[in-house]
C-alpha positions in Angstrom: -22.2 20.1 -3.2 -23.8 22.5 -0.3 -20.5 24.3 1.4 -20.4 23.9 5.0 -21.1 27.9 5.0 -18.0 28.3 7.4 -15.0 30.8 7.8 -13.0 28.2 9.7 -9.8 27.3 7.6 -10.5 23.1 8.5 -13.8 23.3 7.1 -12.9 25.0 4.2 -9.9 22.0 3.7 -12.4 19.3 4.1 -14.4 20.7 1.8 -11.7 20.4 -0.9 -10.3 17.1 0.8 -12.9 15.5 2.9 -14.6 13.5 -0.3 -14.1 9.3 -0.3 -11.2 8.5 -1.5 -9.4 11.6 -2.3 -6.9 11.2 0.2 -6.6 7.8 -0.4 -5.3 9.3 -3.7 -2.9 11.7 -2.4 -1.8 8.8 -0.8 -1.0 7.0 -3.9 0.8 10.1 -5.3 2.8 10.8 -2.5 4.0 7.2 -2.4 5.4 7.4 -6.4 2.4 7.0 -7.9 1.7 9.4 -11.2 0.0 7.8 -14.0 -4.0 7.1 -13.7 -3.2 3.2 -14.0 -0.7 3.0 -11.4 -2.5 5.3 -9.1 -6.2 2.6 -9.5 -3.8 -0.3 -8.9 -3.2 1.1 -5.3 -7.1 1.6 -4.9 -8.4 -1.4 -7.0 -12.2 -0.4 -5.5 -12.1 3.1 -7.2 -14.1 3.4 -10.1 -12.4 4.7 -13.5 -15.1 8.0 -13.5 -14.4 8.8 -9.9 -10.2 7.9 -9.7 -10.7 10.9 -12.7 -13.6 12.5 -11.0 -10.9 13.2 -7.9 -8.1 13.8 -9.9 -9.6 17.1 -11.6 -10.6 18.1 -8.1 -7.2 18.2 -6.7 -6.0 19.9 -9.8 -8.4 22.6 -9.3 -8.0 23.0 -5.5 -4.0 23.2 -6.3 -2.7 20.6 -5.4 -2.1 18.5 -8.2 -0.7 19.6 -11.3 -1.4 18.0 -14.3 1.3 17.1 -17.6 1.2 15.4 -20.5 4.0 14.4 -21.6 2.8 12.5 -25.0 2.4 9.5 -23.5 -0.7 10.4 -21.5 -1.4 12.7 -18.2 0.8 12.9 -15.3 0.3 14.0 -11.6 2.4 15.5 -9.8 2.0 17.2 -6.2 2.6 20.7 -6.3 4.0 22.1 -2.6 0.4 22.4 -1.7 0.3 18.5 -2.1 3.6 18.1 -0.6 2.4 19.7 2.3 -0.8 16.7 2.7 2.2 14.5 3.7 1.7 15.6 7.0 -2.0 14.7 7.2 -1.8 11.3 5.7 1.2 10.1 8.0 -1.4 11.4 10.6 -3.9 9.6 10.2 -2.0 6.7 9.2 -0.3 6.5 12.4 -3.8 7.5 14.0 -5.5 4.3 12.7 -2.8 1.8 13.4 -2.7 3.7 17.2 -6.3 3.0 17.6 -8.7 1.4 15.3 -9.0 -2.9 16.0 -6.5 -5.4 14.0 -8.4 -8.2 13.0 -7.3 -8.9 9.7 -9.8 -12.3 9.6 -12.4 -10.4 9.9 -11.7 -7.2 7.9 -13.1 -7.0 3.8 -9.3 -6.8 2.2 -8.2 -6.4 -1.1 -5.3 -8.5 -2.2 -3.7 -6.1 -4.3 -2.9 -3.2 -2.4 -1.0 -5.5 -0.3 1.3 -6.1 -3.0 1.6 -3.2 -4.2 2.9 -1.9 -1.3 5.3 -4.9 -0.9 6.5 -4.2 -4.5 7.5 0.0 -3.0 9.5 -1.1 -0.1 11.9 -3.7 -1.8 15.0 -3.5 0.7 17.2 -4.3 -2.7 20.5 -4.5 -1.0 18.6 -8.1 1.0 18.1 -9.7 -2.6 20.2 -12.8 -4.1 22.4 -11.1 -7.0 19.9 -13.3 -9.6 16.5 -12.3 -10.8 13.7 -14.4 -9.5 9.6 -14.4 -8.9 8.2 -14.3 -6.0 4.7 -16.5 -6.8 1.8 -15.5 -4.7 -1.4 -18.0 -4.5 -3.6 -16.7 -1.8 -6.9 -18.4 -1.2 -9.5 -16.5 -3.0 -7.4 -14.7 -5.5 -5.7 -15.8 -8.8 -1.9 -16.1 -8.8 0.7 -13.0 -8.4 4.1 -12.8 -9.4 6.6 -10.5 -8.1 9.8 -10.4 -10.0 12.7 -9.8 -7.9 16.6 -8.5 -8.7 19.3 -5.7 -8.1 17.0 -2.7 -9.0 13.9 -3.6 -10.1 10.5 -5.2 -8.2 7.3 -6.0 -10.4 4.6 -7.2 -10.2 3.0 -9.1 -12.4 -0.5 -11.1 -13.4 1.9 -13.4 -15.3 5.4 -15.3 -15.1 7.9 -12.4 -16.6 10.1 -15.4 -17.1 12.1 -16.3 -14.4 12.5 -19.1 -12.0 9.5 -19.4 -9.9 12.3 -19.4 -6.4 9.2 -19.2 -4.0 5.9 -19.7 -3.7 3.8 -18.3 -0.8 0.8 -19.6 -0.2 -2.3 -19.0 2.4 -4.9 -17.0 3.6 -5.1 -13.0 2.7 -5.6 -12.1 5.9 -2.5 -14.0 7.8 -0.5 -12.2 5.0 -1.9 -8.7 5.6 -1.5 -9.4 9.8 2.4 -10.2 9.4 2.5 -7.0 6.5 0.7 -4.4 8.7 2.6 -5.6 12.1 -0.3 -7.1 13.7 2.0 -10.5 14.5 5.1 -11.3 13.5 6.1 -13.5 10.8 6.6 -17.1 12.4 2.9 -16.3 13.9 1.9 -15.5 10.4 2.7 -18.6 9.7 1.0 -20.4 12.4 -2.1 -18.6 11.0 -1.6 -20.6 7.6 0.6 -18.3 5.9 3.8 -21.0 4.2 6.3 -20.1 2.1 7.2 -23.3 -0.5 11.2 -23.1 -1.9 14.7 -23.3 -0.9 15.3 -23.3 3.2 17.9 -20.5 3.0 15.7 -18.4 0.4 12.4 -18.8 2.7 14.2 -18.1 6.1 15.5 -14.8 3.9 12.1 -13.8 3.0 11.0 -11.7 5.3 14.0 -9.7 5.6 13.7 -8.7 2.0 11.3 -6.3 2.9 10.6 -2.8 4.6 7.5 -3.4 6.6 4.6 -1.3 5.9 5.3 2.1 7.1 3.3 2.3 10.7 3.8 -0.9 10.9 6.0 -0.2 14.0 3.0 1.4 16.0 2.1 -0.4 18.4 -2.2 -0.5 19.2 -3.2 1.9 22.2 -4.3 -0.5 23.8 -1.1 -2.8 24.1 0.8 0.8 25.5 -2.0 1.1 27.7 -1.4 -2.2 29.0 2.4 -1.8 29.2 2.7 1.3 30.8 3.4 1.8 34.6 
């Protein structure tokens, strides 16, 4: 790859980190993934070859260290990699504030949404007994989220516990709620529904901390309400 040919540290950092997918790989590791398969679950459209290349580049840049514990390689952020958290947060906040949010017109994947939901379960709010939430999202096969104290597991098949709730509807409605574009009540008006015992269905939204940037309002809303 041709260098930018600049002394500027911003340009040099962009040469190391500006490739497609690179910062998404960093995001996944910051969120707790460390194995190849775990990282790819959060970025389903990256090819295995490309992910391997990006991981190698991050190791060579000093942002990651690669360890082998006998179960395959594990990737861990170095001090240099941990400092990228500020950059990832800044980009996430900027995108949430300034980019248009029209989930119904976006090219979206279900996997990353459910992976993020799995990561952000509020375990202290769950019922004491294990349960499974079934997701039937239009255009996608069923997915299952096992919830029990101390564990949240995303599965392609029911792991053997009662399917207490079933979430149905378009992916755009689920994304709009999770991203903070609309409240849960409005997401239901967009087509999201929850089947199951009424107390559990009502409690469902409180079982999760919404997307990390859900509280950031679009700039146009801020401008509209400013004096």
